C-alpha positions as CSV (number, residue, x, y, z in Angstrom):
1,M,98.8,86.2,125.3
2,S,99.6,86.4,129.0
3,K,102.0,83.4,128.7
4,I,104.3,85.1,126.2
5,T,107.6,85.8,127.9
6,I,109.8,86.9,125.1
7,P,110.3,90.6,124.2
8,V,107.6,91.8,121.9
9,W,107.5,95.0,120.0
10,V,104.2,96.1,118.4
11,V,104.5,98.7,115.6
12,N,101.7,100.4,113.7
13,G,100.6,103.6,112.2
14,D,97.9,105.7,113.7
15,N,95.7,105.4,110.6
16,D,96.0,101.8,109.6
17,R,93.0,100.5,107.6
18,M,94.2,96.8,107.5
19,V,95.1,96.4,111.2
20,P,93.1,99.0,113.2
21,T,95.4,100.9,115.5
22,Q,93.3,100.1,118.5
23,N,94.1,96.5,118.0
24,S,97.8,97.3,118.5
25,Y,97.1,99.0,121.8
26,D,95.0,96.0,122.8
27,L,97.7,93.5,121.8
28,A,100.4,95.4,123.6
29,N,98.3,95.5,126.7
30,R,97.8,91.8,126.7
31,I,101.5,91.0,126.5
32,L,103.3,91.7,129.7
33,G,106.2,94.1,129.0
34,A,105.5,94.6,125.3
35,K,106.8,97.7,123.7
36,L,104.4,99.7,121.5
37,T,105.2,102.3,118.9
38,I,102.5,104.1,117.0
39,Y,103.8,106.4,114.2
40,P,101.7,109.5,113.6
41,H,100.1,110.2,110.2
42,A,100.9,106.7,109.0
43,G,99.0,103.9,107.6
44,H,99.8,100.2,107.2
45,G,103.2,101.0,105.7
46,A,104.3,102.9,108.9
47,I,107.8,101.2,108.9
48,F,108.4,102.4,105.4
49,Q,107.0,105.9,106.0
50,Y,109.3,106.2,109.1
51,H,112.1,103.9,107.9
52,E,115.0,105.8,109.4
53,D,113.4,105.9,112.9
54,F,112.2,102.3,112.5
55,V,115.6,100.9,111.6
56,N,117.1,102.7,114.7
57,K,114.5,101.3,117.0
58,V,114.6,97.8,115.6
59,L,118.3,97.7,116.1
60,E,118.0,98.8,119.6
61,F,115.2,96.4,120.3
62,L,117.2,93.4,118.9
63,K,120.3,94.2,121.1
């Protein structure tokens, strides 16, 4: 992971049963400069539960 040099954004919910939230913290910490967003009160579908915020953030990330 330390060799990844492209921008990385890790997104998860704070109550994801498929991808435990702690794994997202670990992944973001292993990739230098990675951005991490954890949505509160959200599961595996956090990007759908918070779609308006997610779309705004993804457009900013892709600029």
